[in-house]
ZABA-32483 format. One record per residue: x, y, z of N, C-alpha, C in turn; residue in one letter. Coordinates in steps of 0.001 Angstrom, whole numbers, plus 500000, padded with zeros to 6 digits. Atoms other than C-alpha are relative to their C-alpha. Layout:
XYZXYZXYZA/...
% end
This chain:
499559500971501187385552765609939992498872498502500390M/500724501158499657382540763269941049500065499397498989E/499972500830501168382149762037937488501410499296499631K/499153501123500111385552761317937105500667499024501194S/499663501786498592385909758743940452499741499271499451K/500817500810500602382868757790939215500797498760498909K/500014500684501123384481756631935725501118499127500367L/498632500830499717387768755499937165499962499105501099F/500743501574499148386055752795939468499636499389498976A/500715500743501033384208751810936557501345499553499090E/498822500804500221387795751414934746500639499221500324A/498714500100499158389834750179937423499180498540499875Q/500884501866499641387289746722937014500333499703498518E/499043500119500799388398746317933622501154500221498918I/498903499618500220391292748314932797501445499922500538I/498834499652499311394796747243934529499926501378500773P/500139498422500052394817750604936888498981500752499705G/500639499561500777392252752129935345500200501029498385G/498465499216501224394867753483932155499873499172499397V/499383501019500069395640752373929774501787500514498750N/498381500048500014399291753931929541500374500311502182S/499440499903498753400797753924933403500021501295500617P/499536498827499129401541757304934050498455501021500153V/501069499239500392398017758645933554499562499508501273R/500807499639499199396973757456936664500139500386501230A/500066498900499086398665759874938793500412499619501314A/500212500273499136399378757806941299501923500782500924R/499109498816499856403253759586941827499848500927500315S/499628498283499797402015762384942225498999500617501297V/501698499773499221399112761504944789498439500140499596G/501620499398500807396606761945942544499392499190499610G/500827501157501376393822760257940075499469500787499129E/500051499442501271393513760597937005498671501130500131P/500837499080500440390968763448935810499097499789498467V/500341500290501569388796762025932779499663500832498978F/500276498607500937388369764450929534499378500212498957V/500749499815500272385692765488927994500299500425498624D/499020499950500630387355767316925683500690501154499374H/499619498714499919389635770278924164499907501116499328G/499937499311501493390144773145922624500629501267500429R/499116499081500013393076775525921504500430499467501674G/498557500447498694395248775647924838499501499276501195A/500693500306499008392657774535927151499242498102499670R/500351501358499847391573770674928440498310500558500343L/501299499686499239387464770416929806499821498638500840F/500115501516499460387039767378932063498303499814499784D/501994500163499382383158765656932690499622500276500216V/501070499086499097382776767545935106499833501479499850D/499423499359500702383476770439933237500407501300500319G/499376499118499592386112772326934821501089499847498907K/499443499772500745388623773760932478501510500022500191S/498704500039498863392476773471932744500725500619498755Y/499140499886500969395093775215930653501090499114499873L/499308501553500801397407772499928562501777500054500428D/498182500033500670401006771902929387500343498483500060F/500035500874500109400934768895928779500190499192498327V/500644501160501061399640768182924935500178498820499386S/500071501294499772398793765342925065501498499062500093S/498051500025500247402943764856925550500218499910499129W/499332499154500855403671766575923178499758500119498453G/500531499600501295401841765956919876499459501683499548P/501189498513500525399337769357919744501097501602500151L/498400498436500296402584771987919072498297500637499144I/500946499539500625398899772914916951499049500656501379C/500470500072498763397167772870920429498261499208499542G/500951500724500048393566770918921056499088500436498405H/500604500156501347391612770489917940499798501369499075A/499781499319501100393275772771915377498845500353499114A/500914500127501058390798773659912890500070499215498759P/499470500220501495392942773146909650500295498097500121W/499565500726499761393856769770911398498804498884499841V/501297500662499737390358768495911939499256499449498454L/500415500633501261389016769417908222500662499319499484H/499494500731500797392008767416906953499865498569500092A/500922501203499927390756764481908815498323499925500093V/501245500051500277387472765113907872499840499434498998E/499477500359501441388115765089904219500243498494499909E/499070501738500397390307761866904657498600498845500403A/501015500922499699387459760284906506498559499731499438A/500560499895501234385089760961903704499981498424499323K/499375501069500596387129758752902194500095497969499796K/499902501063499246387393755697904286500899499814500777G/499039499736499083389333755245907297501260498873499633T/498938500714500225391604752482906055500304499175499104S/500499500513500752392610750893903373500832497829499341F/498830500967499831395903748369904050500372500318498630G/499665499309501238396990749856900423500453501133499963A/498696498664499644399696752182899895498760501948498873P/501098498757500565397828756319899249500941500809499972T/499624498647500483399305759277897455500387500490501459E/498796499390498866399687760721900918500973499770500406A/499877499979499209401239758742902466501686500177499346E/499062499317500760404323759934899711500390501644499855T/499798498307499912403544763707900497500697500047501202T/499101499581498153404433763051904345501206499795499781L/498430500273500045407313761221903209500888501159499512A/498647499597500973408885764027900895499879501218501016R/499280498750498843407914766707903534500608500083501037L/499266500296498946409499764814906315501462500003499527I/499075500511500614412542764048903718500680501668499950R/500309498731499860411894767530903325501308501361500245K/499217499958498696413110768953906266500888499445500917H/498608501319499028415256765876907921501044499547498422Y/499613500055501279417187765665904345501257498919500678P/498874501159500097419891762720906328498614499098500001A/500118500991500050416827760704906426499407500033498118M/499923500531501184416698759825902622499077499089499076E/501591500583500909413749756986902635500116500255501448M/501139499933498003410936757101905783498884498439499288V/500993501243500022408853754144906645499255500776500946R/501346499680499062405577754935908201499370498990501227L/500665501097499583404696753139911124498941500585501334V/501034499210498652402249753890914453500002500214501135N/499963499505498625403904754645917424501800500318500118S/499139499754499364407014755912918717500748498660500642G/499121501343500129408043752251919788499870499218499179T/499081500674501561407438750647916654501501500802499381E/498997500054500835409754752896914962501332499933501059A/498747500677498954412614752108918183500165499041499579G/499638501169499780412136748963917908500191499509498308M/499665500448501471412452748813914476501193500632499197S/499113499173500268415204751226913999501027499149500528A/498310500708500147417420748913916229499672498458499284I/499897500797501016416451746090914045500567499894498460R/499153499575501747417424747304910980502026500315500165L/498262500397499334420805748192912643500585499432500160A/499496501491500199421165745241913351500349499224498954R/500885500570501252419864743645910342501838500595499014G/499543499252500874422272746031908280501663500328500347F/498827500561499598425531745586910758500678498574500115T/499366500794499801425663742508911266500265499410502054G/499978499981497721425492743050915710499174499986500616R/501274500254497823423707742250918732500010501346500980D/500424498953499306424402745231920770499600501098499473K/500112498247499721423281748425921472500226500916500980I/500174499167498823423483751624923440500075500894499943V/500581499296499856421392753445925058500456501312501068K/499497499123498803421756756156927914499184499864501194F/500917500703498556420358755768931493499253501743500032Q/501097498950499643417324757839931870499163500765498343G/500971499890500833416272758092928198499049498815499332C/501117500945500617413139756397926858499053499669497997Y/500055500350500779412569754766923509499070499692499296H/501042500573500046409293753485924026500524498413500581G/499713501045498763408844750160925708500394498661499115H/499426501440500785410154747556923189501277499078501087A/499064500634498905412192744762925582501936500655499736D/498736499413500105415810746201923776500232501324500551S/499699498451499400414942749693925039499272500772501378L/499976499473498385413577749706928542501396499529501312L/499680500096499176416526748932930403500617501739500356V/499552498999499915417699751905932261499203501209499296S/501229499201501238414250753824930727499718501112500783A/501005498874499610413002757059931763498465500346499850G/501639499901500571409288758337931046499532499169501803S/501212500763499735406712755945932872501059498928501331G/499194500958499671409689753657934260500712500860501332V/498802499518498900411929756204936349498764500814500751A/501973499762498872407543757750937629500191499087500836T/500472501818499318406899754138938561501063499846501000L/499491500310499774410043753940940126500705498188499918G/499048501461499867410950750394938489501066499488499535I/498110499964500694414262749000938379499871498716499287P/499901500144501481413823747018935829498832498636499922G/501111500176500694411229744893933876499328499543499511C/500004501556500381409972741106934452499215500463498427P/500360500682500966409035739652931344501660500034498585G/498904499650501151412632740900929463500846499229500514I/498961500618500104414880737943928863501298500536500426P/497989499229499582418643738757930962500503500129498299A/499551499818500958419797737648927660500052500769499311A/499862498537501070418389740360925729500326501122500523L/499443498674499068419177742772928723501040500243499651A/498386500238499901422720741958928369500369500670498148E/499486499492501477422680743076924376499738501892500349L/500090497890500188421778746775925609501010500621501281T/499798499956499322424310748384927024500187501236500415L/500631499069499241423935751706929699501053500887499697T/499023498812500100425990754962929319499639501402501238V/500799498412499624425340758358931398499593500199498759P/499935499237500987423733760920929395500605501114500015Y/498391499078500029426487763365928863500847499648499800N/498508500280499771429044761324929426500378499644498863D/499335500600501162431095761000926287501510499435500329A/498968501488500374433986759652927572499637498580500836D/500368501087500098432047757195929133500035498826499132A/500291500228501130430840756579926020501256499040499497L/499027500327500668434229756246924452500664498801500805E/499707500871499613435180754083926888498953498435500019K/500666502001500137432327751067926496500338499915498390T/499395499588501019433488751862922874500872499424499557F/498777500858500841436747750888922875499686498008501371K/500110501822499203435705747285925407498576499450498921K/501612500664500786432473746776923010500285500448498534H/500089499169500979433463748601920075499460499429498331G/500266500795501669433276745730916781498753499317500975D/501161500172499515430019744605918545498554500908500305S/500744499298499704428238747411918968499187500292498299I/500491499371501594425358748175915935499885501243500011A/500572498547499966423889751402917360500482500708501151A/500334498921498817423778754234919719498867500606499675V/501619499215500092420058755721919858500363501113501538I/500119499402498946419420758402921948499255500979499626V/500977498897500315417107761567922445500773500904499929E/499053499250499895419038764400921516500177501287501139P/499880499517499401417639766510923784499394499104501140V/500295500740499437416665764464926723498112500543500308A/501471499756499453412409764478927552499716498907500949G/501338501618499297411466761013929655501142500231501120N/499426500243499162413889761934932438499842501324500700M/499848498796500034412550765615932371501061500684499317G/499449499235501267414243768165929568501108499842501286V/498658500473499130417916767439930236501084500832498252V/499880499898501113419501769525927144501557499118500035P/498461500447499911423008767685925762501340501180500255P/498771499009499924426378769512926365500719499780498636Q/499787499263501186428188771196923752500314498309499171P/498824501571501079431187767693923036498604498424499732E/500846501671499251427731764714923817499888499911498580F/500257500059501130426294764934920331501465499477499369L/498468500292500761429487765051918188500811499028501146P/499373501003499711431022762481920338499319498304499558A/500332501630500320428434759861919318500496499603498583I/499835500085501550428777760820915425501511499349500319D/498940500315500299432201760334915451500584498745500553R/499950501933499120432371756731917993499284499313498410L/500555500577501446430049755763915121500523499534498732C/499125500287500909431985756224912357501096498898499946K/498786500807500039435006755254913798499946498443500433E/500614501463500338433498751890914443499479499037499427Y/500949500319501358431048751462911768498955499517501012G/501575500221499798427919751770913911499132500994500094A/501098498672500771424843753649913205500032500753501207L/500212498793499391424165756805915058498400500131500015F/501376499546499808420158756649915860499619501118500771I/501151498931499361418213760246916891498471499375499920C/501329500253499617415160759590918572499381501422499668D/500400498280499952413603762838917847498503500079500093E/501549500110500142410156761492918776498949501149500546V/500955498983499819409462764462920725500724501053499656I/499594498622500807412034767444919304499839499410498714T/500328499754501692411095766683915390498896501016499919G/500746498584500361409397769766914319499625500726501337F/500405499502498326409484770931917731500815501002500429R/498974498371499884412587772899918616499982500661499017L/500306498957501041412261773609914799499888498976499075S/500528500754500706411158772813911406500498498238499900L/499219501577500393413941770102911097500834499689501754G/499754500306498893414102769547914441501706500200500885G/498248500439499556417570768599916662500701500008498810A/498753500333501186418974767379913687500125501817499538S/499827498339500338418652771364912542500488500784501021A/499832498663498785419205773000915608501546499710500472Y/498682500268499053422248770905916875501003499030498448Y/499840500134501903423353770268912401500866498563500585D/499102501273499990423618766270913001499456499663498097L/500465500573501132423263764031910294499659498286500770K/499606501977499070422593760319912196499469499447498578P/500424500940500351422024757451910335498567499980499944D/501732500304499530418612756893911521499141501057501065L/500991498588499337416103759346912572498156499207500678T/500900500797499490413022757913914845498906501891500119M/500617498932499934410006760792914230498617499620500730L/501898499972499187406284760986916356499697501182500487G/500858499195499542404254762696917821498929500767498899K/499980499215500963403972765880916004499211500027498483I/500051500103502038404074764286912217498279499171500037I/500817500188500009400985762725913409498610501145500473G/500901498566499681398865766161914521499302499492500994G/501078500210498576397140764536917860499905498702499122G/500350501433500675396796760851915706501027498948500100L/498882501208500041398880757388915833500333500334499235P/498649500552501845401742757755913219501229500649500600L/498870499657499459405249757932913960500865499457498052A/499150500189501836408364757275910944501211499892500675A/498826499542500143411302756459910685501267499880498772F/498637499690501113414382756724908280501138500267499756G/498350500057499984418060757255907373500315500223498126G/498694500161501664421007756678904415498848498776499260R/500627500701500977419428755211901229500521498398500501R/499792501510499883421560752063901770499713499158501416E/500639500920498153420562751246905614498370499836499465V/501071500481500539417069751774904332499662498774498819M/500753500793501157416772749763901306500746498493500716E/500484501144499130417868746542903754498684499148500522K/502258499924499584413778746990904800499538499010499469L/500763500113501231411633744404902992498800500775499785A/500048501451500973410247743875900519501513500258499267P/498648499689501317413730745410898649501294498635500797V/498730500636499739416195743933901636499333498808501270G/500435500944499533415738741113904045499530500298501298G/500488499950498839415190742898907252498574500055500522V/500859500040500288411484742436907678499063500884501370Y/500661499212499447408609745387909462498723499883499175Q/501095499804500688404968745492908669499000500535500877A/500926499533499151402071747115910285498194500076499158G/502023499586500186398153746972909393500004500968499661T/500751498622500010397305750348909758501442500890499960L/499301498710500326400759752035909067499878500686498665S/499996499364500574400892754770907115498254500179499722G/501441499379499368396769755794908577499198501052498804N/500550498995500379394825757469906332499426501675500445P/500585498935498804393152759833909242501459500769500370L/498831500063498938396646759971910945500939500542498820A/498716499284500995399096760535907434498958501589499683V/500914499280499411395923763670906938500225500964500572A/499076499065499004396655764880910285501193500592500203A/498426499408499636400210764737910263500591501357498917G/499241499311500852400160766475906918499956501602500496I/500665498528499838398186769785907444501209500204501859A/498707498782498703400265770152910992501517500226499877A/498567499637500240403500770110909284499982501578499156V/500005498812501229402495772343906273499662501147501128E/499742499018499159400880774658909348501296500445500626Y/497700499425499120404539774735910535500873500363499489L/499170499723501240406097775105907385499936501160499539A/500184499276500565404070777881906681499616501384501108G/500257499035498723403698780183910259501640500381500678S/498975499357499291405569782019912598500075499394501589S/500938500895498643404481779766915274501339499812500550V/498417500611498966408636778668916592500227501543500547Y/499280499048499364409192782442917673498853500013500795A/501557500176498765405847782366919660500101498930500987R/498731500672499401406851779350920949500897499898501499L/499172500005499129409636780172921970499869500990501276R/500153498968499195408364783525923924498984499504500965Q/500808500693499217405821781586925551500468499212501097S/499258500890499073407919778945927004501075500533500958S/498915498979498324410671781283928598499081501014500774R/500391499352499414407985782939929833499327499363501035Q/500752501001499009406413780294931650501320499091500617W/499348500883498736409748778227932620500426501119500712A/499428498900499288411713781881933643499397499894501058D/500790499376498924408596782581935713499765498855500837G/499906500514499171408255779676937314500926499608501081L/498472499438498943412097779650938410499630500816501527L/499303499431499420411809782526939801498648500670500910A/501467500297499424408241782086941337500858498425501795L/498530500419499519410430779094942915500984499895501155A/498903499152498959412986780717944450499683501144501102R/500853499401499131410906783487945692499134499491501198E/500682501087498883409012780804947810500774499230500876H/498026500924498970412879779324949459499370498934499330G/500286501718499982411361776181947469501565499714498565V/498907499982500998414593774654945867500094499436498788P/500328499803501584414460774667942032501301499641498988A/499443498967500670416122775070939208499393499167498425C/501180500267501397414687774369935714501455499732498841G/499479499883501256415530773562932053499276500046499240N/500942499717500966414360774582929209500299499722498304R/499709499677500928415081774305925881498630500250498661V/501002499611500877413030775855922791498558499835500911E/501095499870499685409373775025923740499838498928501268S/500625501377498290409681772438926684501044500133500485M/499489499921498412410989772909929938499728498785501727S/499628500501498197411336771322933327500284500852501387T/499783499153498510411256773175936474500061497817500788L/499314501082498980413206770354938944499894499930501258F/500186499974499129412404770143942236501495499391501327F/498989500437500210415867770124943024501132501401499935T/499384499129500085418703772754943552500587499711499184E/499007500787500785420671770896940885501705500565499606G/500661499737501645422035771868938078499776498684499570P/500777501090500566419894768741936288500461499579498963V/499396500137501155422169767281933604500234498782499549T/500609501535500798421329763265933620499100499395501036D/500799500819499183419359760849935370500801500196501113Y/499830500196498528421119760361938461499603501484500633D/500352499015499205420901764112939236498419500457499523S/501152499471500435417533764342937680499099499481501169A/500340500286498448416474761724940556500408500202501080L/500088499584498781417385763794943269499800501146500314K/501250498776499849414645766139942707498624499277501239S/500438500791499371412358765787945179498564499894500144D/501380499957500600409047764387944357498677500125500724T/500855500516499175406821763923947032499884501813500131A/500097498568500488407200768030946427499020500397498601M/500146499576500650406821768280943244498151499173499768Y/500873501050499895403423765504943849499035501138500524G/500480499648499356402214768554946182499538501016499170A/500280499113501436402689770714943317499177500038499379F/500959499903500995401061769331940581498428499732500828W/501609500458499745397837768551942802499813501534500348R/500431498317500019397561772892943547499653499979498549G/500270499175501191398071773631940158498801499336499021M/501400500248500460395197771332939101499032500175500542L/500946499111499095393067772811941704499453500937499432E/500154498414500642393678776034939997500026499921498695R/501301500255500840392555774692936923502025500431498796G/498504499898500930396677773948934812500159498669500108V/500183501594500196396885770679933319502166499547500209W/498201500388500118401169769296934121500039498599499570L/499518501456499759402325765586933626499983499766501450A/500218500377498450401615763768936808500913499423500348P/498839500559499760405316762937936784501202501280500296S/498988498916499588408485765315938136500944499653498523Q/499312499789501056410168763228934722499404500094499131F/500645498823501804408566764708931846500413501398499989E/500089498685499564408109767514930534498726500823498963A/501155499185499995406254770673929901500247500615498658S/500569499164501433404833771875926609499329501103499983F/501129498809500527403597774633925324499221500365498487V/500193500331501147401797775170922183499280500884499146S/500488499126500613400363777504919683498802500779500614A/501726499257499800397116778538921122500054499672501659G/499870498840498775398452780008924010500613501326499966M/499538498270500062398873783356924349500583500531501139I/499446499457498193400671785657926878499386499906501054P/501230499654498897397754786301929125499603498228500939D/499995501151499632397165782444929396501025499845500556D/499046500501499072400775781651930865499841500974501248I/500153499231499374400052784674932741499606499732500973E/501123500681499165396816782891934461500973498996501028T/499647501240499815399004779738934519501246500399501452A/499011499873499458401797781376936509499450501085501554L/500649499659498935399359783444939093499491498688500682D/499919500822499739398428779979939431500910499545501180A/499409500475499103401559778748940819500588500486501096A/499444499501499433402564781771942366499256499518502063A/501064500586498667399407780735945039500097498637500440A/499801501299499063400358777291945383501236499752500183T/499042499817498878403295777727946486499944501148500728F/500605499647498744402489779949948681499066499111501086K/501293500643499244399913777560949885501530498578500784A/499026501044499857403115774672949657500861500692500934L/499614499901499118405009777042951937499761500253501785K/501246500195498911402054777129954809500834499154500757K/
% end
């Protein structure tokens, strides 16, 4: 990794921490970032020529695998016409219609550039629609790095152990009420105390930023019921689960009809793209129809939209979900079995093609139980797997993703690496 080390040293001279997103620095797992040269199918290739089976999938977007030919072709054809116009294109409407087809609760859709944009815009819209100021979020859920949403957040905030973020005014943080994930009773108490001032409840329907934590059967229905009862909006953050759990994401998987839905990652086919949408009467509060302002120079960028259309059409026209489910089951069950075989305290959570092996006896059902994980053990496991050619998220508190580029032999190769790593850890 000599070239990676050199590039990292150069990057630290001009980029804070040498990375443009904190978790990539790999500090929490006792490592340094590996600089990537290219990806192909299920594998990444670093600048030193080593290849890795990739279970990060660019943190979720690459459900089709790296450099999927149909996505590349769509981007190339779009690029020939120009990279950005700052004006509407037909393709934007095409993608919006595709989204609405699979997410019927999204009666109207606005395209943006990132999940963070989608989250901050959905919150502003909910406040503008209801005339209320407070929002409810769940401990360990991450909805982007907008000020209102970093309170008790997961993802890199959990990874780096940041208890609070300087730069967020206390007055703004006070407008964000936090409740334990999967705790319907605590949510009901919060509504009884603050119901008249709550604009929205925002939730990851399957938590993916404290590691994968599935919802308890009563949890999501309770959110829907309480929002309706108190006149708040139900915001479903499907930036990770959208088009991953199924064509209709978690909304179809759990039969949800949220007021607003956030999408990202997969809908951009690996390029920067996200969206939020929902009930027509709510969305029509957005400018230029209504008074809630939201804008973006590169929103609906033609390259990202072309990649998104290609990815979604592929998912809609193939049997990929059955293959993803099988690969994910093989991977998650195999990892847990190996951990137990080698006497490593562990438990596993999986929902379709998302999974996490937690280094704790578990069960993991919320943020507090996720934080009981042995992060030092995870760091040693991460380093061992990287050495053996398997690319995992450099954090215990992230999801593992399989992609359509993987075949059963790839999973077996990764499990062989895990067996060797566990064996080395127990010496």
